C-alpha positions in Angstrom: 118.0 109.7 110.4 115.1 110.2 108.1 112.7 110.4 111.0 114.7 113.2 112.5 115.2 115.0 109.2 111.5 115.0 108.4 110.1 115.2 111.9 106.6 116.5 111.9 106.0 120.0 113.3 103.7 120.1 116.3 101.1 121.8 114.2 100.8 118.8 112.0 100.5 116.4 115.0 97.8 118.7 116.5 96.0 118.7 113.2 95.9 114.9 113.1 94.7 114.7 116.7 91.9 117.2 115.9 90.9 116.1 112.4 92.4 112.7 111.8 94.4 113.6 108.8 97.4 115.6 107.6 98.6 116.6 104.1 102.3 116.5 103.3 103.7 118.4 100.3 106.7 117.6 98.1 107.1 114.0 99.1 108.3 112.9 95.6 109.1 114.6 92.3 107.1 115.0 89.2 109.9 113.2 87.4 109.5 110.1 89.6 105.8 110.2 89.2 106.1 110.4 85.4 108.6 107.5 85.4 106.3 105.3 87.4 103.4 106.1 85.1 105.3 105.7 81.8 103.2 102.7 80.8 99.9 103.9 82.4 98.0 104.6 79.2 99.2 101.5 77.5 98.1 99.4 80.5 94.7 101.1 80.5 94.3 100.6 76.7 93.4 104.3 76.4 94.7 107.3 74.5 95.4 110.3 76.9 94.6 112.7 74.0 91.3 111.0 73.0 88.6 111.2 75.7 86.4 108.9 73.6 88.7 106.0 74.5 88.3 106.6 78.3 86.0 103.7 78.8 86.5 102.2 82.2 83.8 99.6 81.9 82.0 100.9 85.0 79.6 103.7 85.8 82.0 105.5 88.1 84.7 106.1 85.5 87.4 104.6 87.8 90.0 101.8 87.3 91.8 100.0 90.2 94.9 98.8 88.3 96.8 95.6 89.2 100.4 95.5 90.4 103.4 95.3 88.1 106.2 97.0 90.0 107.2 97.6 93.6 109.4 100.4 94.9 110.6 101.2 98.4 108.6 104.0 100.0 111.6 105.2 102.1 113.5 105.9 98.9 110.7 107.3 96.7 108.9 109.3 99.4 111.2 109.5 102.5 109.3 112.5 104.0 106.0 110.5 103.9 107.5 107.3 105.1 109.1 109.1 108.1 105.8 110.7 108.9 104.0 107.3 108.8 106.5 106.0 111.2 106.2 108.9 113.5 102.4 108.7 113.7 102.7 105.0 114.5 105.3 105.3 117.3 108.3 104.6 115.1 109.2 102.8 111.9 110.2 99.7 113.9 106.5 99.1 114.6 105.6 98.9 110.9 105.4 95.5 109.2 108.3 95.0 106.7 105.8 93.7 104.2 104.3 97.1 103.6 107.6 99.0 103.2 107.2 99.0 99.4 104.6 100.9 97.5 103.1 99.6 94.2 102.1 100.8 90.8 98.5 99.7 91.5 97.2 103.1 90.4 93.6 104.1 91.0 92.6 106.2 88.0 89.5 108.4 87.8 88.7 109.7 84.4 85.1 110.3 84.9 82.2 109.5 82.5 80.4 111.4 79.8 77.1 111.2 81.8 78.9 112.5 84.9 80.6 115.4 83.2 79.6 118.8 84.7 77.4 117.2 87.4 78.3 117.9 91.0 77.3 115.2 93.4 77.0 116.3 97.1 79.1 114.2 99.5 75.9 113.2 101.3 74.7 111.6 98.1 77.8 109.6 97.3 77.3 105.8 97.4 80.9 104.7 97.9 81.4 105.6 101.6 83.5 103.1 103.5 86.4 102.4 105.8 89.3 100.4 104.3 90.1 96.8 105.1 88.0 94.2 103.3 90.3 91.4 104.2 90.0 91.1 107.9 87.6 91.1 110.9 87.6 94.5 112.3 88.3 95.4 116.0 89.0 98.8 117.5 92.7 97.8 117.9 93.1 96.0 114.5 96.7 96.1 113.3 96.0 95.1 109.7 95.0 98.6 108.6 97.0 101.0 110.8 96.9 104.1 108.6 95.4 105.2 105.3 97.9 106.7 102.8 96.9 108.6 99.6 99.9 109.7 97.4 98.9 112.1 94.6 100.5 110.9 91.3 98.6 113.6 89.4 97.5 117.1 90.2 94.0 117.0 91.6 91.8 120.1 91.5 88.4 120.7 93.2 85.7 118.7 91.4 88.4 116.7 89.7 87.5 113.3 91.2 89.5 113.5 94.4 88.7 111.3 97.4 86.2 112.9 99.9 86.9 112.3 103.6 84.6 112.7 106.6 86.6 113.3 109.8 83.4 113.6 111.8 82.7 110.0 111.1 85.7 108.7 113.1 84.0 108.9 116.5 81.0 107.0 115.2 83.0 104.2 113.7 85.2 104.1 116.8 82.2 103.8 119.1 80.7 101.0 117.0 84.0 99.0 117.2 84.3 99.8 121.0 80.8 98.4 121.5 81.5 95.3 119.5 84.7 93.6 121.0 83.5 90.4 119.4 84.5 91.8 116.0 82.6 93.1 113.0 82.7 92.4 109.3 84.3 95.0 106.8 80.7 96.3 106.4 80.5 96.7 110.2 78.1 93.8 110.8 78.5 92.1 114.2 79.9 88.6 114.5 76.7 87.7 116.3 74.6 88.7 113.2 77.0 87.3 110.7 79.1 84.6 112.5 80.8 83.3 109.4 81.5 86.7 108.0 80.0 85.7 104.7 80.0 88.1 101.8 77.9 91.2 102.2 78.6 92.3 98.7 78.4 96.0 98.1 76.2 96.8 101.1 77.8 100.1 102.3 74.6 101.2 104.1 76.3 101.6 107.5 78.8 104.1 106.1 76.4 105.8 103.7 73.9 106.5 106.5 76.7 108.2 108.6 77.6 110.5 105.6 73.9 111.3 104.9 73.5 112.9 108.4 76.5 115.1 108.1 76.5 118.9 107.3 78.3 120.2 104.3 81.2 121.4 106.4 81.9 117.9 107.7 83.6 116.9 104.4 87.1 117.5 103.0 88.1 117.0 99.4 91.5 115.5 98.8 93.2 117.9 96.3 96.7 119.0 95.7 99.7 118.6 93.4 101.9 115.7 92.3 104.1 114.7 95.3 101.5 115.5 98.0 100.6 112.7 100.4 97.6 112.5 102.7 97.9 110.4 105.9 94.5 109.5 107.4 93.4 107.8 110.6 92.5 104.1 109.9 88.8 104.7 110.8 88.5 107.6 108.4 85.2 107.4 106.4 86.0 108.2 102.8 84.5 107.9 99.3 85.5 108.3 95.7 83.8 111.3 94.1 82.4 112.1 90.7 85.0 113.6 88.4 82.9 116.5 87.3 85.7 118.1 85.2 87.0 114.8 83.7 90.6 115.8 84.6 92.6 112.6 84.9 93.1 111.8 88.6 95.8 109.2 89.6 96.4 108.1 93.2 97.4 104.9 95.0 96.4 103.6 98.4 99.4 101.8 99.8 98.5 99.8 102.9 100.2 100.2 106.3 100.0 97.6 109.0 101.8 97.3 112.3 103.4 94.4 114.1 101.2 94.5 117.2 97.6 95.6 117.7 97.0 99.1 118.9 97.2 99.4 122.7 94.7 101.7 124.4 95.7 100.9 128.0 99.4 101.5 128.2 100.8 101.6 131.7 103.1 104.4 130.9 100.5 106.4 129.0 102.8 106.7 126.0 100.3 106.3 123.2 101.3 106.8 119.6 99.5 109.6 117.7 97.0 107.2 116.0 96.1 105.7 119.4 95.7 109.2 120.9 93.3 110.2 118.1 91.2 107.0 118.7 91.0 107.7 122.4 90.1 111.3 121.7 87.4 110.2 119.4 85.9 108.0 122.2 86.3 110.8 124.8 88.5 108.6 127.0 92.0 108.8 128.4 92.4 105.0 128.3 90.2 101.9 127.7 90.8 100.2 131.0 89.8 96.6 130.7 88.6 96.7 127.1 89.8 93.8 125.0 88.7 91.8 122.1 86.5 88.7 122.9 87.1 86.6 119.8 89.9 85.6 117.5 91.5 87.9 114.9 90.6 86.5 111.5 91.5 87.3 107.9 88.8 87.3 105.2 89.2 86.5 101.5 87.5 89.4 99.7 85.0 88.7 97.0 87.3 90.1 94.4 90.1 87.8 95.5 87.8 84.8 95.4 86.7 85.6 91.9 90.4 85.8 90.7 91.3 82.7 92.6 88.5 80.7 91.0 89.3 82.1 87.5 93.0 81.0 88.1 91.9 77.6 89.2 89.8 77.0 86.1 92.5 78.2 83.8 95.1 75.9 85.5 92.7 72.9 85.1 92.2 73.6 81.4 95.9 74.0 80.9 96.7 70.9 82.8 94.1 68.9 80.9 95.6 70.0 77.6 99.0 68.7 78.9 97.5 65.5 80.3 98.5 66.4 83.9 96.4 65.7 86.9 95.7 68.8 88.9 95.4 68.6 92.7 92.3 70.5 93.8 93.1 73.6 95.9 90.7 75.3 98.1 90.0 78.9 97.1 91.8 81.3 99.3 94.4 78.7 100.5 98.1 79.4 100.6 98.9 76.8 97.9 
């Protein structure tokens, strides 16, 4: 019923097919946003009225907060959830595990040294495509759509995400040319067979952005309750919060049950698949298929947390005189 009530107008579908993104307005209320952020500043350990306390412990002035609460997307933002389903060929195609959004807010308060300084998109150093936890293929189901709900008003130069729609064809072609799979940093399996950590090497993406003209970039701005839906291969970057206005977003993941299919016998491709084919300049991909196994990767950040947890458990167990069974970092135990 929600899919019918909130069905996207054809202009929105056409915009996604042309640019790889759409913006939806009024997906949730300011009251709901305030409720979910009621403990935000306590969690941050900052005073919203005292900018001198806005120390994020990094040069970017951003904080990626951990998860405390889950809430069903279909209840909080039914319009956005219906649109997500429509772009992916129906809500039934979406993994149940991603039906809840989280209060893992991404807060950008800027820095004293960055205040008043505009940084051109071509000079940003955070360009990337999402998905640091799996081997990337053109048809990867793990990251099926990028979602950016706005939990605060975001004005131009206020730290909004910058997107580069013109980068989609470049990333798509790279993945098309590497059916063996690439790392989250786009290194081929042949060059990095174990997909070992590549740290913060974002050079593949940064080099794409550097060659783009100014008009190739779009700044994610809007009001509380707006939600942006982006193609999974959308190149994007955090930006400098020139104005130091508090920016709060989340980035809830969307995954689908089956890999994208670019050779459907009936030609009934979902909107995301249509955009990928359009980016490649093809009607279908014929005999294209992946040539190696799909594989999850434990991100560096997760390995660090897992190792910290292991050491803490060992110390606690030693205090209690309990023998701890060694657990491999990244295992399910």
